[in-house]
N, C-alpha and C positions, 0 to 999 in steps of 0.2 A: 423464271428463276426461281430456285426452292426457297420456301420461307425462311428455313434455317441457315441461310446464306445471307439474310439480311444483316447490314453493318450495324454497330451500336449507334444510337442517336447521337448526332454531332460528333466531334473527334477530340481527342485529348489535347488541349492547348499545353498542358501538363498539369505528408508527412512521412518522414521515413518510412520504406517498406516494414511492414509488421509481419512476423511470421504468421501463415496461414495454415490452419489445421485441416489437412485435406483428407477427405473421405478415401475409401480404398478405391472407389470409382475414379476419383480426380488423379488420384495416383497412378492408376493404371493409363488414365488419358494423357497426363504429363509424360509418362514414359514413351507412349506412342507419339505423342506431337513432338517430343523433344528430338526424336529421330532425324527430324528434317535439320536440325541444327548442326548437325555433322557435315552437311552439305553446304550451310549458309557460312560455317567458320572458315575463315581464312587468316593466315599469318598475320597478325598486326605489325611484325616486324618490317613486312614488304611496304608498309605505308609511309615509313619514315614519320615525319612529323604530321602527317595527314594534310598536308597542303594539297589545293586543288590546282591543276593547269588552267590556262587560261581557255575561256570557251571558244568553240570554233566561231569564224565570222558567220553572219548571216547568208553570205554567198555561198556557204559550204553545203545548204541545205535547199529543199523545195518543198513545198506545202502538200501533203498527202490529200487527196480526193476521199470523199466519203465520211469524212468526221464530223463531228459536230461544228458548225461553222458559226465563229465569233463576229466576224465581218467579212467583207468581201476580199480582204488581203490577207486574212489568217486563220487558219484551221487549229484545232486542239493539238494536232501532232505535226511535226516536221520530220521529212525523211532523213536519216542519217545512215548512209549505206556502208560506213566503215564497221557497223555492228552487225551487219547481216551474217545469218549463220545457217548452213544447210541442215535438212533434217538428219537424225540419226536413229538408233534403235529405241533410244529413250525419249526424244525430245522432237516436236514437229518444227517446221521450219521457222526460223526467227528474223524478224525485220527490225532494223534500227531505228528508233525514232527519238526525236527530242520532244519533250513536254514541258509545261510549265514555262512556256515561251523561250524554250532553248536553255533553261537553266539544268535541267537533268535530262540526261540521255540515257537510253536502256535499249536491251534487244528483247522484244516481245514476241511471243507466238504470232504467226500470221492469221490465226484466227481467233485472236482475241478481239473483243469490240469494246468501243467506248461506251459505258453505261451512263456515265454522269460527269461533268466537269464544270468548273468555274475559275475564271482567271481574273475575277475582281481583286484589286488590291488588298492584301492582308487576310484573304480568305482562299487562296489558289489550291485547287486540287483537282485531280483526274481519278476516275475510277474505272477499271476494266473488268470485263465479265469474261471467265474462261468457260469453254463449253465443258472442260472437266469439272466443274461444279465448284468453282471457288471464285472469289472477288479479290483483286490486287488493286488497292488504291494508294495513291501517292497524297498527301497533305503538307502544305508548307506551314511551319509552325511559327509563331511570333516570337519564340525565345531570341535572345541576342547571341549570335554565333560565339561571342565571347565568353558566355556565361559556362561555368564549370559543369562537367557531367554530373556531378552530385546535385547540383541545383537543378539542372535539366530533368534528371530523372525524379526527383522529388515532386517537381510539379506535375510530371507526367502521371506519376502514381496517385497523386491527390486527385487528379481529374478522373482516374479510373474509379477511386473510391466513390466520389460525388456522383458517377454515372451509375453506381451500383454494379459495376464489374468486378470480378475477382480475379486477382493476378495469381495465377497457378506456379509460375516460375518466372525469374526476372533477372535482370541486370546482366545477362549472358553476352560476353564480346562477340561480336561478329564484324564483317566488314563487308563493302562494296568495292568497285573496282578501284575507287580512288578517295573514299572516306571511311573513317571509323564510325563503329555503330554499337547499340546494344538492343539485344532481343528480348522480348516478353511472351509469355504464352497467357492469354486472358480468356477467362470465359463469362459470359454474360447470359443472365436468365432472360428469355423472349417472353413476354406475357402472353399467354394463348391459352386454349382448353383443348388438351391438357397442355401446361407450361413445359417448356424445353430450353435447352440451352445451345447457344451458339459458341464457336471457339474461334480464336483468331491468333496468328503469329503478328505482333506489333514491333516494329524496329525502328528506334530512334536513330537518325543518320545526321551527323554534322559534317560539314566542309568548313573552310575559312570565311565562307559568307553566307551561310544559311543552315537552318536545322529543318529535318523532313521527319515525318512518321508515315511509314509505310506499314499499311495495315491489310493482312492477308486473311479474309474471312473463310472458313472452310469447315467440312463436317470433322467428325472425331477421327476418322480414319483418313490419313493423308499418305500412306505410304506409295500409293499409284502416281501420285502428283507432287511428289516432294522434290524431285529433280527439276520440274518446271518452275515450281516458286522459286527455289533456291538458284536457278540460273538467271532468272529475270533480276532478282536482287544482287546477284553477284556482278552482273553486267553494269549494274548503274554507275555512271559518272555524275557527280553532283558539282556543278560549278558555284 
């Protein structure tokens, strides 16, 4: 994995956003990175009140082989064939999986692999590496699901500030298959010689039962992988 794909240390648990004085380089970056939002954005009208259906019964899935094993009875992923999708001219074949012990379902490209995961209570996450040079990570946040959007976003933005990250654009409404979301474009300085910056789309997602942060760490140019990122996010079912 390239160094420029390293995620930010920790992850936002989550003061109101202050205007950021962007350089001309940052403005160009925001323009390029925001292209993916057209693919991410769905009509929020179709979400109704943002309610979540009942999670499938455990008998609906069986555990995949080859993932990081937590114990002999459970893997980091469960197979969820209803979300399988064939390869097309823009996307590789996708396999439906359940993660975070079945609380999240998504269709991911068949060649993504689990880079890291932890299902310990209060800090559950899973991180995938794509061979197209980006990371796709799902973190469960500790915010209460009944917290308002302004409260959730303020906490997230405060965390970004404390970690030294710069929010280039934020609070953009997007959606998953069954949940409302807000998207940010974040720039982080990576200590190195010479120093460089990493970029990420970070998406806050909420259902009736939980809040998540999806962090997609990528290079500055994402045109070639925007569909792959967006399709995985758009397919997510959050229970």
